[in-house]
VOTOR-994942 format. One record per residue (C-alpha): y, x, z. Coordinates in steps of 0.001 Angstrom, whole numbers, padded with zeros to 6 digits, always signed. Each point is the difference from the previous one (the first is absolute). Layout:
<vokes>
YXZ;...
</vokes>
This chain:
<vokes>
+058574-020626+052547;-002597+000253-002758;+002940-000052-002850;+001511+002838+002376;-003164+002134-000347;-000435-000627-003655;+003803+000809-000503;-000626+003367+001846;-002924+000578-002242;+001642-000313-003041;+002772+002352+001213;-002489+002424+000663;-001731-000093-003478;+003536+000466-001359;+000719+002901+001954;-003167+001770-000541;-000639-000676-003846;-002353+002836-000368;-001878-000509+002892;-000073-003574-000685;-001161+000207-003289;-002822+002174+000861;-000977-002317+002853;-000361-002906-002270;-001587+001682-002690;-002649+001584+002419;-000698-003214+001182;-000091-002023-003302;-002364+002452-001612;-002416-000123+003323;+000252-003819-000502;-000550+000108-003755;-003357+001590+000366;-000858-001993+002896;+000677-003122-002216;-002442+001284-003028;-002348+000828+002406;-000045-003406+001727;+000178-002052-003061;-002889+002370-001278;-002144-000451+002977;+000709-003826-000119;-000922-000214-003760;-003450+001772+000597;-000944-001918+003100;+000785-003193-002273;-002550+000432-002476;-002387-002661-000908;+002278-002762+002239;+001132-001683-002735;-003206-001778-000182;-000170-003047+001775;-003073+000508+001680;+000256+003408+001006;-000611-000384+003425;-003472-001319-000575;-001178+001908-002853;-002460+003220+000460;-002289+002180-002112;-003237+000349+000906;-000853+003628+000367;-002919+002293+001226;-001127+003362+001729;-003113+001714+000524;-001362-000720+003827;+000947+002760+002439;+002079+001647-002702;+003282-000568-001615;+000227+002821-002338;+000344-002378-003225;+001084-003481+000563;-000599-002444-002755;+002421-002597-001269;-002880-000857-002532;-002632-001833+000908;-002656-002434-001529;+000945-003328-001751;-002309-002339+001985;+002003+000936+003327;+002752-002526-001381;-002434-002812-000099;-001598+000954+003036;+003118+000031+001959;+000997-003565-001499;-003112-001488+001023;-000988+001353+003428;+003513+000953+001596;+001739-003133+000935;+003110+001889+000500;+000077+000713-003588;+001887-002115-002159;-000887+001837-003368;-001032+003148-001429;+000503+001479-003401;-001522+002854-002107;+002562+002402-001481;-001144+003303-002052;+002689+002428-001201;+000234+001178-003577;+000644+003639+000031;+001056-000012-003570;-000809-001592-003189;+001755-000366-003647;+001340-003510-000910;+001423-001108-003135;+001364-002946-001531;-001211+000931-003553;-001807+002647-001603;+003207+002300-000258;+001775-000015+003451;-002028+001740+002823;+000992+000146+003605;-001664+002004+002801;+000034-002141+003005;-000211+001485+003590;+000964-003234+001862;-002437-002463-000320;-002792-001841+001932;-002779-002668-000512;+000580-003026+002611;-000470-003612+000100;+002807-002625-000251;-000307-000591+004015;+001962+003276-000214;+003292-002034-000849;-000722-002345+002911;-000406+002916+002616;+002692+002285-001040;+003301-001128-000922;-000216+001064-003722;+001869-002980-001623;-001032-000957-003581;+002694-000914-001926;-002280-001305-002791;-003347-001190+000113;-002184-001644+002922;-000362+001919+003278;-003223-001911+000839;-001993+000576-003366;+001941+002819-001714;-002704+002550+000581;-003394-002027+000156;-001064+000758-003731;-001836+003316-000555;+002750+001109-002747;+003073-001152+001673;+003084+002588+000931;+003128-000434+001647;+002890+002103-000736;+003192+000994+001764;+003250-001109-001720;+000952+003399-000842;-003913+000815-001177;+000631-002906-002348;+003158+000620-001430;-001364+003561-000483;-002888-001459-001883;+001618-002987-001560;+003902+000977-000200;+001928-003257-000662;-002939-002128-000144;-001791-002465+002588;-003109+001819+000908;-002103-003042+001095;-002810-000512-001864;-000220+003337-001952;-002483+002463-000215;-000353+003293+001521;-002747+002568-000960;-001831+002002+002314;-001509+003832-000240;-002946-001571-001541;+001644-002403-002356;-000753-003190+002201;+002406-002641-000420;+001923-001142+003006;+002195-003113+000378;+003411-000210+001640;-000356-002725+002221;+002728+000800+002538;+003325+001937+000426;+001183+000885+003330;+003244+001583+001494;-000094+003743+000372;-001681+000785+003201;+002660+001572+002505;+000359+003601+000459;-000759-000703+004075;-003581-000843-000865;-002977+002243+000554;-001627-001551-003608;+002289+001420-002368;-001819-002070-002929;+001017-001296-003591;-002841-001902-000800;-002769-002051+001237;-003388-000355-001767;-002796-002534+000821;-002623+001291+002530;-002186-002976-000844;-002805+002263-001827;+000308+002648+002554;-000666-002824+002968;-002928-001198-002173;-001706+003301-000674;+000695+001456+003622;-000370-003421+002167;-003081+001393+002234;+000522+003659-000588;+000453+001341+003616;-000224+003858-001234;+002788+000164-002591;+003467+001136+002054;+002239-000137-002842;+002001-003316+000828;+002829-000884+002553;-000263-003375+001857;+003206-001542+001450;-000230-002451+002806;+002362-002576+001090;-000663-001679+003534;+001155-002853+001940;+003151+000249+001717;+000242+001503+003810;-003559+001757-000697;-000266+003519+001475;-001633+002306-002613;-001470+002195+002575;-002168-003275+000909;-001054-000422-003502;-000856+004014-000509;-002105-000122+003221;-001887-002899-001557;-000439+001367-003491;-000744+003497+000920;-003895-000156-000588;+000547-001930-003322;-001048+003302-002277;-002134+001371+002408;-002414-003162-000286;+000022+000146-003455;-000050+003477-000908;-001365+002029+003176;+000085+003278-001878;+003531-000078-000560;+001005-000781+003916;+003234-001014-000848;+002280-002080+002400;+002340-002803-001483;+003228-000502+001097;+003419-001748-000960;+002929+002032-000587;+003462-002007+000385;+002021-000227-003715;+003114+001247+002213;-001545+003090+000533;-001397+000850-003653;+002961+001833-001183;+000501+002793+002571;-003517+000012+001282;-002882-001405-002079;-002408+001956+002223;-000429+002203+002969;+000629+003078-002052;+002981-001350-001802;+003040+001644+001526;+002623-001084-002455;+001827-001716+002807;+000900+003353+001586;+002631+000502-002508;+001613-003251+001363;+000365+001670+003420;+001310+003048-001325;+002662-001444-001847;+000886-002084+002982;+000078+003202+002293;+002155+001790-002589;+002338-002971-000411;+000383-000126+003830;+000514+003858+000492;+002701-000066-002484;+001719-002551+001685;-000673+001656+003518;+001381+002732-001950;+003334-001866-000970;+000470-001303+003288;-000412+003505+001687;+002735+001343-002502;+002054-002714+000661;-000474+000824+003810;+000821+003586-000486;+003365-000625-001908;+001489-002893+002625;-001081+002114+002871;+001738+003260-001295;+003043-001609-001170;+000362-002013+003022;+001451+002978+001647;+002975-000778-002220;+000399-003143+001845;-000387+001488+003334;+004070-000579+000697;-000483-003951-001032;-003052-000121+001807;+001948+001672+003397;+003042-002678-000725;-001948-002631+000069;-002169+000762+003093;+003074+000901+001905;+001713-003401-000771;-003088-002118+001120;-002546-000326-002777;-003577+000192+001300;-002845+002079-001214;-001403-003408-001194;+002777-000612-002320;+000413+003314-001369;-004172-000546-000769;+000709-002922-001583;+002658+001328-002216;-002064+002468-001463;-002899-001913-000550;+002179-002633-001736;+001402+003001-002376;-003418+001439-000421;-001292-003785-001223;+002992-000455-002134;-000486+003339-001799;-004024-001054-000478;+001181-003239-001396;+002183+001915-002638;-002816+002043-000517;-002262-002619-000479;+002192-001302-003200;+000001+003153-001480;-003964+000329+000859;-000818-003223-001793;+002212+001803-003254;-002019+003294+000319;-003142-001660+000639;+000603-002301-003377;+001127+003360-001611;-003107+001792+000751;-002747-002754-000357;-000842+000537-003924;-000592+003734+001308;-002125-001243+002853;-001801-002400-002018;-001223+002744-002723;-001448+001798+003077;-001663-002525+001669;-001249-001706-003427;+001082-003256+001213;+002661-002675-001031;+001754-000622+003541;+003046-002169-000384;+002435+000584+002716;+001781-003145-000067;+001010-000635+003691;+000721-003721-000505;-003542-000799-001179;-001616+000495+003172;+002312-000834+003126;-002248+001180+002702;+000060+003530-001872;+003710-000224+000007;+000274-000985+003927;-002507+002943+000604;+001962+002510-001879;+003374-001429+001859;-001885+000318+003225;-000979+003572-000838;+003611+000655-000741;+001361-001224+003353;-002737+001913+001690;+000561+002900-001888;+004012+000014+000942;-000982-000600+004035;-002552+002957-000222;+002457+002273-001778;+002848-000974+002284;-001666+000223+003243;-000368+003635+000536;+003837+000736-001028;+001059-003146+001911;-001550+000952+003313;+001256+003817-000451;+003515-001022-000617;+000112-002757+003026;-001023+002779+002184;+003089+002005-000667;+002523+000487+003423;+003316-000547-000687;+001095+002922+001820;-002275+002279-001697;+001022-001022-003630;+003765-000526+000539;+000236+003530+001403;-002391+001351-002826;-002475+001421+002008;-003238+001193-001747;-002759-000901+002257;-002511+000760-002458;-001836+003480+001576;-000558+002827-002424;-003695+000578-000986;-001020-003341+001380;-001586-002457-002666;+001859-003343+000305;-001184-003508-001459;+001769+000755-003267;-001577+003322-000713;-003310-001806+000828;+000931-002789-002500;+000625+002451-002622;-003012+001905+000502;-002050-003555-000431;+001654-000459-003346;-001063+003439-001083;-003367-000665+001184;-000175-003529-001701;+000942+001654-003250;-002557+002843+000204;-002987-002998+000430;+001273-001824-002856;+000135+003233-002226;-003110+000784+001497;-001816-002907-000962;+001438-000009-003333;-001379+003081-000819;-003262-000605+001158;-000258-003042-002097;+000999+002015-002944;-002447+002960+000735;-002938-002976+000694;+000392-001725-003067;+000114+003359-002339;-002982+001451+002166;-002049-003484-000842;+001272+000130-003678;-001035+003422-000552;-003366+000174+001842;-002887+001047-001515;-002024-002935-000763;-003232+001762-000491;+000053-000801-003998;+002064+000786-002834;+002032-003252-000777;+002553+001681-001771;-002460+001161-002892;-001425-003694-000237;+000455-003291-002396;-001489-002875+001293;-001198-003392-001323;-001298-003117+001402;-002263-001897-002371;-001206-003564+000336;-003014-001475-000328;-000533+000423-004211;-002884-000562-002695;+000714+003388-001843;-002955+001525-001720;+000958+003631+000480;-001832+001996+002370;+001597+002062+002613;-001451+003120-001269;+001380-000417-003560;+003253-001001+001381;+000167+003205+002468;-000937+002419-003183;+002844-001885-002317;+002734-000008+002692;-000896+003820+000905;+000301+001111-003731;+003463+000252+000652;+001031+003950+001312;+002168-001304+002742;-002652-002305+001769;-002099+001936+002282;-002274-002797+001470;-000682-003627+000494;-001901-002025+002628;-000579-003634+000721;-000177-001440+003692;+000268-003383+001666;+003140+000939+001881;+002455+002790+000453;+001930+001593+002771;+003360-001211+000700;-000647-002934-002340;-002834-002041+001403;-002478+000573+002425;-003160-001938+001231;-001797-000070+003368;-003619-000260+001255;-001822+000351+003443;-002613+002960-000154;-002961+000713+002512;-000139+003814+000441;-003712+001361+000506;-000674+000073+003596;+002280-002890+000945;-000665-003816+000604;+001030-003252-002043;+002362-000814+003023;+002334+003419-000646;+000628-000153-003898;+003083+001961-000820;+002449-001274-002554;+000839+002300-002869;+001713-000080-003109;-002457+000621-003298;+000299+000296-003836;-002495+000173-002723;+000795+002452-002910;-001899+001865-002757;-001015+003694+000953;+003374+001859-001537;+002116-002001+002631;+000970+002964+002304;+000944+002311-003040;+002150-002338-001214;+001777-001004+003036;+000192+003637+000817;-002296-000744+003571;-001650+002755+001746;-003374+000285+000854;-000891+002003+003460;-003595-000739+000066;-003139-001047-001753;+000361-000718-003653;+001504-002786-002026;-001503-003295-001542;-001583+000569-003150;-001029-002606-002600;-002789+001646-001151;-001906-000341+003314;-001796-003140+000329;+000086+000055+003737;+003729+000487+000355;+000141-003838-000617;-000967-000063+003663;+002212+002952+000867;+003527+000346+001229;+002947+002331+000981;+002002-000191+003224;+003273+001424+001293;+000340+002615+002585;+001195-002820+002255;-002889-002144-000355;-002207+002901+001064;+001772+000406+003332;-000125-003737+000688;-003790+000002-000551;-000549+002825+002335;-001428+002335-002896;+000301+003718+000103;-002102-000003-002611;+000379-003077-002380;-002282+001166-003320;-002723-001963-000002;+000953-002488+002495;-000401-004068-000545;+002204-002813+000324;-000514-003623-000574;+002233-002005-002407;-001644-002742-001515;-002883+002439-000439;-000361+003492+001179;+001744+002909-001630;-000650+003800+000442;+003072+002392+000475;+000109+002627-002428;+003313+001543+000529;+003251-000094+002044;+003369-000220-001503;+003273+001646+001238;+002227-002666+001670;+002358-001628-002113;+002535-003134+000439;-001831-003301-000940;+002961-002184+001269;+003761+001115+000581;+000689+003106+001803;+001270-002015+003038;-003542-001229+000882;-002753+002279+001209;-002988+001213-002320;-002957-002159+000901;-003453+000495-001221;-000645-000407-003710;-003171-000068-001990;-000186+000141-003842;-002851-001263-002057;-001499+000585-003391;+001628-002411-002335;-001773-001320-003425;+002612+000848-002416;+000115-003834-001342;+003342-000698-001553;-000639-003797+000037;+000607-000179+003749;+003395+000041+001553;+001258+003598+001235;+001939+002900-000689;+000293+002933-002284;+001562+003249+000963;+001010+002791-002467;+000977+003520+001225;+002666+001334-002538;+001629+003260-000658;+003656-000251+001556;+001619+001255-003239;-001661-002501-002018;+000366-002941+001815;+001780-002251-002542;-002313+000971-002837;-003054-000413+002203;+001388-003650+000950;+000190-000875-003658;-003080+001092-000832;-001580-001670+002825;+001419-003318-001001;-000812+000231-003691;-003554+000457+000874;+000114-002793+002684;+001679-002464-002582;-002608+000469-002643;-003101-000773+002279;+001902-002508+002260;+001607-002312-002522;-000041-003068+002132;+000690+001591+003575;+003384+000491+001436;+000151+003280+001736;+002565+002640+001270;-000590+003827+000067;+002714+001589+002391;+000510+002956+002224;-001726-000113+003230;+002838-000207+001827;+000838-003477-001559;-000253-003196+002709;-001465+001992+002523;-000751-001828+003226;+002441+002166+002120;+001491-002826+001953;+000708+002080+003378;+001377+002876-002180;+002351-002444-001445;+000989-001436+003132;+000838+003426+001552;+001938+001423-003275;+001986-003475+000466;+000523+000883+003607;+000888+003657-000635;+002893-001060-002000;+000983-002734+002309;+000103+002428+002912;+001877+002531-001894;+002407-002757-000583;+000491-000862+003473;+000253+003711+001080;+002989+000474-002187;+001687-002782+001665;-000784+001614+003270;+001511+003257-000994;+002988-001630-001240;+000410-001890+003293;-000684+003185+002116;+002307+002132-002374;+002688-002158+000120;-000120-000240+003963;-000154+003551+000182;+003047+000103-002048;+001880-002283+002389;-001019+001827+002789;+000934+003606-001350;+003448-001676-000932;+000325-001220+003424;-001086+003786+001368;+002571+001600-002238;+002754-002445+001054;-000339+000693+003600;-000113+003858-000493;+003141+000377-002362;+001940+001562+002645;-002537+002437+001013;-000752+001092-003618;+003585+000449-000495;+000215+002485+003085;-003092+001709-001508;+001401+000335-003262;+003326+001402+001305;-002053+002550+001800;-001609+001134-002968;-003235-002050-000223;-001415-000057-003557;-001362-003475-001627;-003601+001396+000293;+000646+000326+003746;+001582-003310+000569;-002867-002203-002212;-002587+000435+002635;+002204-001358+002843;-000369-003443-002057;-003381+000412-001624;-002138+001940+002696;-000982-002871+002305;-000949-002288-002735;-002075+002722-001845;-001871+000875+003253;-000661-003979+000194;-001516+000022-003237;-001860+002769+000555;-001361-001421+003252;-000805-003244-001651;-002569+001674-002050;-002587+000051+003129;-001188-003268-001078;-000870+000969-003477;-003501+001558+000522;-001523-002389+002589;+001142-003216-002110;-001381+001432-003147;-003230+000665+002265;+000490-003618+000991;+000382-001445-003279;-003152+001834-001586;-002138-001556+003062;+001316-003572+000007;+000553-000835-003538;-002993-001799-001502;-001955+001620-002984;-002903+002819-000005;+002156+002801-001551;+003249+001018+001551;+002430+002941-000576;+000544+002200+002942;+003545+001485+000410;+000553+003957-000519;+002261+002122+001812;+002016+000036-003602;+000466-003818+000296;+001134+000105+003206;+002549+003017-000842;+000871-002329-003116;+001186-002432+002825;+002052+002278+001975;+001567+001413-003182;+000930-003610-000655;+001440-001326+003230;+001942+003271+000326;+001372-000149-003958;+001154-003684+000882;+001325+000920+003210;+002363+002836-001660;+000849-002244-003387;+000994-002993+002633;+002004+002205+002091;+001177+002539-002101;+003160-001309-001468;+001553-001394+003214;-000836+003423+001690;+001245+002089-002844;+003219-002436-000294;+000962+000637+003869;-000715+003615-000196;+002267+000629-002926;+002763-002059+001803;+003210+001462-000168;+000659+001608+004189;+003311-001397-000050;-001096-003735-000917;-002857+000780+002523;+001912+000626+002812;+002492-002687-000635;-002626-002677-000186;-000253-002751+002601;
</vokes>
């Protein structure tokens, strides 16, 4: 029986080559999109799972009591020792500190700027699965001057040589001994590191410092221990040692760090967005398949009528059509795998990953895909099967049309649903594009396009800041220069402050910076109230500026002259117009600016305001002056945009391209499905068209007969656009979101109408210009 069903399915595929090709290709594209999304989601969900102990590894984090505006992954060093000593459920804890960037060199000539390093103990190779190919993992980072390199970094520094035992120099010309070579850390790790430096000196210097929140602590607990139980036990540890900070300590699982490092982190929303799009594209392919099968089932009415008249049951006909649908799905599966492999390089480029689609590497994933294919076949064939099985033999054999005029039938409803899905995907794609452009072009509150930036390490140059500034500003293209502890979007520091009139228990978290008095002018920031800080006023060492958000958060209508406490009392002398301290994805929070002693020996940032037309000359002049005064210091002067910490914007930019990629696939599916339906509609009305042409009808009068219904559906499907855009604006994470305009709604309407016309135009025109004699002879 099953062989008989397959034989009939094969004959129908051969008889309707155009329809069969469209059905298979639509389903294959939908399945390919789903395969790519499923593999991507699996890839992202498997981050850090290569670690043998990933289920028992956590990172200690902290947040302000009753206020989770800023969740800190950085905590004091002694927390590690406290957890190992006082919490029996903890097996080990280690201290880790990121190296944001530093210059390293194998000799005095070659210099590399490294961004992916950290200070760590030897225990890191025992807690995490970072295998050493050379060296002893138990002692490799015990010595203060030791360094462990990845294989790729070792080859870069010592090409063709064995790096073990070699010397590397850091930015202060300290000698570092290579004591280990490790395998390159997999891409599926939240730690993307090329080297580890020993943290022995750091541990010694900060072993009893409960006030410095510059370190990360990773904890490995005993098996089958609930982290919420430990978090409950340790929540008051920081408060006991530093009551003024009032921070709650807790453990965050390693398995969540990639997509959700803290409660404000919403990178994981991209995963859900892609998942929804993958499912919608597959659903669109299924609906298109249903519509084509249902439409062309009318061409098999006689076959079904004969079968039912000789005793075939409704159940047998349902099974027959489901079998045909599953068979087509299996054929589409083979084509889908080919399409997915073909598109995988483009997809990997968009999501910035190296995802291998090898179906044979993971049998569970392959079985999952086969299950999806079979389910797709059953769902796609279900509606047509039950529609066809309900045909009455007398009606179909006498060719009686039982569809009432002007009544919406199931096929029309499904076609409209197909248009609706297409419009939804186009809307999401356009909103994503507009949102990324909105975030990219948003006014940051300072003029980064005119700035050059340089992060300087601690050094011993004898030149003063004022002398250096005068020499640099001697070049006509350089308009200003400033020094500060940190810089917006590059780095920022946080602190707790107590505004005047507040109790110690109700402190406010704020970002802060210290800079010289010309900082605002250099950065292009605006002072909206009060005055600027002054190097000439002695009292200004205890003065500060705040931003508008801080004034509102403190409840100050007239902030000038008010005081706040931060390791001493400071008087507010001015208010800065709000600017983005962090990425534009995040809300602007209270900000404080203090006066900085212009001492160049301390680590900090130098920022230069340059005339745009003299950027190259200004950069060359700055480098010349800096090289003269800082001969033994490695530094880099670059445009302010270089290495900006705009992770969320990068994620959304990648999402924009990926959404567009999927939308194009969805439009292709919808267009091909519509092409098939127009082909069917044209074939059914061939005789009618012939009669109309004999009576003198023109081409432009015949075209609407075939396309009018679909154009109306395309227009009506756009009722979802504005509500969907409003939903995206309200539900998508982030502080600043693009709001759809009438122009956007009109653009989507034009796009959907255009796609409909392009999809249907050829077949409709072909039918309208058919010779009336051929049309009247058509059977």
